[in-house]
C-alpha positions in Angstrom: 67.5 -80.9 -6.2 67.4 -82.4 -9.7 70.5 -84.0 -11.1 72.3 -81.9 -13.7 75.0 -84.3 -14.6 78.6 -83.1 -15.0 77.8 -79.5 -14.0 76.5 -80.6 -10.7 79.5 -83.0 -10.1 81.9 -80.2 -10.9 80.2 -77.9 -8.4 80.3 -80.5 -5.7 83.9 -81.3 -6.4 84.8 -77.7 -6.3 83.0 -77.2 -3.0 84.8 -80.3 -1.5 88.2 -79.2 -2.8 87.9 -75.9 -1.0 86.8 -77.4 2.2 89.3 -77.2 5.1 90.1 -80.8 6.0 91.3 -80.9 9.6 91.4 -84.5 10.7 92.3 -87.8 9.2 91.2 -91.2 10.7 92.5 -94.6 9.8 89.7 -97.1 10.0 90.4 -100.0 12.3 88.5 -103.2 13.0 87.1 -101.7 16.3 85.5 -98.9 14.2 83.3 -101.4 12.2 79.6 -102.4 12.6 78.4 -106.0 12.2 78.2 -105.4 8.4 82.0 -104.9 8.3 81.8 -101.2 7.4 82.4 -98.0 9.4 79.9 -97.7 12.3 77.9 -94.5 11.8 77.9 -93.7 15.5 81.7 -93.8 15.6 81.9 -91.4 12.7 79.3 -89.0 14.2 81.4 -89.0 17.5 84.5 -88.0 15.5 82.6 -85.3 13.6 81.1 -83.9 16.9 84.5 -83.8 18.5 86.2 -82.2 15.5 83.4 -79.6 15.2 83.8 -78.7 18.9 87.6 -78.3 18.5 87.1 -76.2 15.4 84.5 -74.0 17.2 86.8 -73.7 20.3 89.6 -72.4 18.1 87.4 -70.0 16.1 85.6 -68.6 19.1 88.7 -68.7 21.4 86.7 -70.3 24.2 86.8 -73.8 25.6 83.2 -73.7 26.7 81.4 -74.6 23.5 78.6 -77.2 23.1 76.8 -78.7 20.2 73.2 -77.5 19.9 72.0 -78.9 16.5 72.9 -81.1 13.6 70.8 -81.0 10.4 70.0 -84.0 8.3 72.9 -86.4 8.1 73.4 -87.8 4.6 75.4 -91.1 4.5 76.5 -91.5 0.9 79.1 -94.2 1.2 81.0 -96.1 3.9 84.5 -97.0 4.8 86.2 -100.3 5.6 89.3 -101.4 7.6 92.4 -99.7 6.3 90.6 -96.8 4.7 91.8 -93.3 5.6 89.0 -90.7 5.9 89.1 -86.9 6.2 86.8 -84.8 8.2 86.3 -81.3 6.6 84.6 -78.3 8.2 83.9 -74.8 7.1 81.9 -71.9 8.6 78.5 -71.3 7.2 77.9 -68.3 9.4 78.5 -66.7 12.8 75.5 -66.0 15.1 75.6 -63.8 18.2 76.6 -66.6 20.5 76.9 -69.5 18.0 78.9 -70.8 15.0 77.2 -72.6 12.1 79.4 -75.2 10.4 79.2 -77.4 7.3 80.8 -80.9 7.3 82.0 -83.3 4.6 83.8 -86.5 5.3 85.5 -88.2 2.4 87.8 -91.1 1.6 91.3 -89.7 1.5 92.4 -92.0 -1.3 89.4 -92.0 -3.6 87.9 -88.6 -2.6 84.5 -90.4 -2.4 82.1 -88.5 -0.1 81.1 -90.6 2.9 78.8 -88.2 4.7 77.6 -84.6 4.5 76.0 -82.5 7.2 74.9 -79.1 6.0 74.5 -77.5 9.4 76.2 -78.1 12.8 75.5 -75.4 15.3 77.7 -74.9 18.3 77.0 -72.4 21.1 79.5 -70.3 23.0 79.0 -70.5 26.8 80.1 -68.3 29.7 81.4 -69.7 33.0 77.9 -70.4 34.3 77.0 -72.4 31.2 74.8 -69.7 29.6 75.0 -68.7 25.9 77.2 -65.6 25.6 78.2 -63.4 22.6 81.6 -64.2 21.1 82.1 -61.1 18.9 83.3 -63.1 15.9 82.1 -62.4 12.4 84.6 -64.1 10.1 86.7 -67.2 10.0 90.2 -66.6 11.4 93.2 -68.7 10.3 96.2 -69.6 12.4 98.6 -67.6 10.2 96.5 -64.4 10.6 96.4 -64.8 14.4 100.2 -65.3 14.4 100.7 -62.1 12.5 98.3 -60.1 14.8 100.3 -61.3 17.8 103.7 -60.5 16.2 104.8 -64.1 16.0 106.5 -65.4 12.9 107.0 -63.8 9.5 
């Protein structure tokens, strides 16, 4: 992709602003690498856990596993005391999978720390085999509450 200046920045900021940010992490000294910045493996662990939780909630099944992560683009880092946010959104639903997009940003500066365009998680049955989930659209908590006759 060629850089188009302010139009591209505006598109990226719009995309990030509409992302559903689910988790915040406070960066502590034990999260740092020898360079004094956030250890990439720690961040990927947090992303994988958050993606699994998100998929479990969307697919309404606790047996979900990560199958694939696309290129991981580290754009910035974080230091002790920074607060970061992990944002996820659904790219698409497969027959037995869910395809997510991830952005991690600094909560205070909104600087993007990492992007992952594709994280695929697979819905499993009791024997650990991929199984159809029947989902086609993102469901939100408030919609599920209404369907179940809970709340206003």
